[in-house]
Every structure is written in C-alpha cells, then in structure tokens.
C-alpha positions, 0 to 999 in steps of 0.5 A: 344267902339262904333260899327259903322259897322252894314252894315257888321253885326248887333249886336245880337238883344235881341229878337234873343238871347232869341229865340235862347236860348229858342229853343235850348231845343225844336229844336234839333231833326230832323223835318222830323221825326214823333216822338214827338221830331221831331214834336216839331222841325217841329212846330218851323221850320214852325212857323219861316217860317210863321213869316219870310214870313209874314215880307217879304210879300210872301207865306210860301211855297215860302221861304226856309232857307239856311246856309247864305245870300251868299249861298242864292244868289248862290243858287238863281242865279244858280237855276234861270239860270238853270231853264230858260236855254232854254230861253238863257244864258244871265244874267244882274247885276248892277255894284255895286252888292254885291260880292256874286252876282258878284261871281255868275256872274263870275262863270256863265260867266266861264261856257259859259254864258254872263253877262251885267253890268248895270252902276250906276250914281255918287250917286250909283243908277241904272236907270230902263232904263239901265236894259231895254237897257240891256234886250235881247231875251236870257236874263234868269235872272236879279239881283238888290240889294235893297240898296247898302251895301257900300254907302246906296243908295236905288235902284229903285227896283219896277221900274226895276221889272216892266221893267223886268216883261214886258219882261218876265224876273225874277228879283232876289233882294238881300235884305240883307241891307234893309229887316230889315227896310221894305219889298221890293216893286215891282213885284220881282221874287226871293229874298235873305237875311242874318239874321246877317244883321238885328240882327239875328244870323249868319249862316241863310239865306233866299231864296224866289222863287215866284210861277211860276218862273222856278227854277232848284236846282243845285248840290246834293239835299235832301228832306229838304227845298224843295230840295233847301237847303240840309242839317240839318236845324239849327232850333234854329238859324232859330227861332232866325232869324225870331223872330229878323226880326219881332222885328226889323220891329216893331222898324224900323219906329221910329228908322229910323227917329232917325238914319236918323237924326244922319247920316244926322248930319254926312253928314253935319258936316264932310265936315265942320270939315275935309277939302278935304272930299267927302261925297258919296251916294245918299243924299235922297234915302238911308238907315237910318243908313249908311253914307260914305265919303272919305278923300283926302291924307289919307291912309284908313287902317291907318285911320281905325286903328286910329279910332279903337284906339279911340274907333270906329269900322268902315269899308272902301272901300279904296284900302289900306285896301284891300289885292288886293290893288284895290279900292272897286268895288262900289266906282270904278263904281260910279267914286268917290274918294276912298282914305281915305274912311270911311263907318259909319253904325249905328246899331239900338240903337246907342246913340247920344252922341256916334255920337257926340264923333265920330265927335269930334275925326275924325278931329284929326284922319284925321289930324294925318294920313295926317301929317304922310304921308306928305300931303300938307297943302297949295299949292305952288305958284311959277310958274315953267315949263309948264309941270311936270312929277310926278313919283309915280310908285310903290307907293300906295294910297294916295301917287300919289295924295299927290305928285300931290298936292305938285307940282301942284302950280309949274306949271302956269295956262294952264300948265299940270302935268303927274302923272305916277302911277301903282296903280289902285286907281289912276284911281279914285282918280286923277280925283276926286282930279281934280273935288274937286279942280276945275282943268281939268282932261285931261285923261289917256295916255299910258306909258312905265310903268303904266299909265300917268294921265294928269292934266291941271291947270285952276286956 
C-alpha cells in the first residue's frame, strides 16, 4: 500500500516515535510543580519549546503548545481580534485558507465583525496588492496560509506581511503545510501549525505571538502556556513534535529536490497518459510533495475507491467525495475543474518505484470509472438544431458535463446548448470543460429550477 496523502497527515517520523517513547517515563508529571518529577517534566517541556522556537525562528517565550493546529488557529485569530478590538472589527483572509481559518472568520462575522476575502488567481495564489486593497482603517487582523493544502501553491507571505506591516496590521500565517520544509519568511506577527503535518504526533499544535502584538486570550484561562492554551500539557507528544520538526528540517533540503522531481514527473506525464485532465496549482511556486489534477467525466469518489483498491491512498476536493455535495472551496475560488479531482501528496521517503506504479495504474482506473459512467469516447458529428437543452436536474458531478459532451456535436458551429443543473459543481465544471475544449462559455441564466449554463459551439 502506498500512502500518498501526507498533506492530510504525515506518517509518524522515526525520531518522533523514539522521542515519544523515551519521554513517557520522564514527562508524565505536572511541570508546574517544584518536586523532582515536576522539574524533570519542566525541563523536557522547556527544551521542546526552545527546539521548536529555533526551527520557527522566534523566541521561546513567544511560542505556546496547543492541542492541535486547528486549536492554534482558533486561539490565534480570536485572541488577535480581541486584542485589537479598539482598532476595529474587520478581518482579512484569502479565499483559499484552511477551513479552520474560514470557520474562525464565520464565527467572527456571526458576532458582528466584517470579513473580506481576497481572491486568488487560477494557480491559487493571492496578489499582495489584493491585501493592500482590502486593508481599512478598522482592520484588526489579516490571515494568509504559507502554502495551500490542496494544490500546493506557495503564497507570497513576505510581500503580504510587508503590506500589512506598513498599515500597522498584524498578519497571522497558517504555516501547517510548509513548516516542515523551511521557516516562514517575512515580518509576520502570528504563526500556527500542527505537528501531524510534518510527521509529529497528532494532538500537538503551535501558536506563536510575536512580542508587541496585542493579544487577549478568549475563554477561561489558567497558568499554563502563558494563559493561551489552558489544560495539562501532553509533554511526551510535545517532545516528539519538536524532535521530529528538527529531524525533518535536517532532511528537508535534500528530500525537497527528490520529491519535487517525482511530483514534476506526475505533473508532466498524467496529461499524456490520461486524456481530458487539468493539472492545477502553480507549476513553479509550490510545495515539493504535492501535485493535484482533475479528470473530466470522472466521479471523484469512485476514482478514489478504485485507486485505494489498487493500493494507493490519495485524497480529493471533488464534490462527489463530500458530504455537502459541493466542490472544494479552494478549487471553487481558483475557478478550475473540480470533477475527478485527485491530490497526490508524497510523504518524505516515497520511493520512485511507487510513483511509477501509480502512473501505470492511473490510466486504467480513470478509464474504468469513465466507462461505468457512460462518458463519451468521441464527439458526435451530425448537425442538428441550433439550440439544445440538456436537463441534468437532480444529477450530480460529473453527469451534467458528461451529458453536455454527448450532445455537443449535434449542434452546428454557432449553436448553443443550455445545461439545466442544480449541482453546485456545474458552476465550475462546465466553464472548465469549455476552456479545455476551446468552446465558448456564454454564462449562467436563471431557470425555473436550478441554473441554465449556456455553451456556444465555436469549432
């Protein structure tokens, strides 16, 4: 079995396992106590904090450990907003942030705050000028991920931090995906991460609040972790998290070159091996181990099950793999094809032969799913009426696009097809189909039920 979902959670690093087992006997006591066992626990906790701070590039007294990366985000956003409440109640986020940031923004908005989402380009990257345009006199905080968790695009954090610093606005960076590779550059103010992303144990998060940043912890507090993360510290897990962060950083430079070559191989060969594929994310400014692509006429859930049966664990942002039946907010914000979406995120140590085997298995897996769905193999050529209506109401991704493709050749050049659909993914997938096929996407029109997506044949 080949595990290709490291962006969700990396396998436990051997150093993390060793540190965890070694500290179980010494790190169980209360580190706030003055007796011998408490002092031993305190030494372990302090050493872990120093090691993590060195890897991040901050002071040890600026860093606290939380129960998860998500908790670090929620605590960081809420505390920074509360600390600057007198400045105003405006928050800036990008449209592709991790759900933990967007959920914090939703809670803030429900409490009377205002939120601005900065758009991204088709590669998933923000423009620093977008943050500059979003800044207001009442802006209390801005948030930006260091790299995207779904497509691997690296964000211009240093440039955005400079824009925010000039306006006197703190920038919180969600560094979960990138921290195992390198420190976050720039004059950021707050930083969050989760240890399971770099091969540490789950249940450990990091929150850094730079000195001078106004911060007011929300909810009940106690004397632990500077009052910012109440509750008894899981010292063995914290020790393992810090040890593994140092270990992966020591390996990062060499491993990044190797994984980047493997993901570049996937990016280049998948479109040649599988027809009707869109590779998404920035081709240059991206994390070493992530590559994402979407396949026309493919049910994402069916494809993931088939790949799992073939021995590969991957993830997807397709709506058909989601309980909400809506495509990933990241893919939606990028405006790229969402159906048949596959994210391959390689953990450190991935073997070249595993990638080759994946590339050998993928074409057959995609073809099998397409065949089961009745996807078109060739466009019809007989000219029919100048306008057709395709009723795909009640049908889910990728069926609306499949039905569009099946009848497209029946209209003459200049003719139009109206696809009626109530599937949210159609709003992305039909324009993406038009771009891939060189046809004109006219736009949306209101319909009695759902939405009419209008396509004009140009060739």
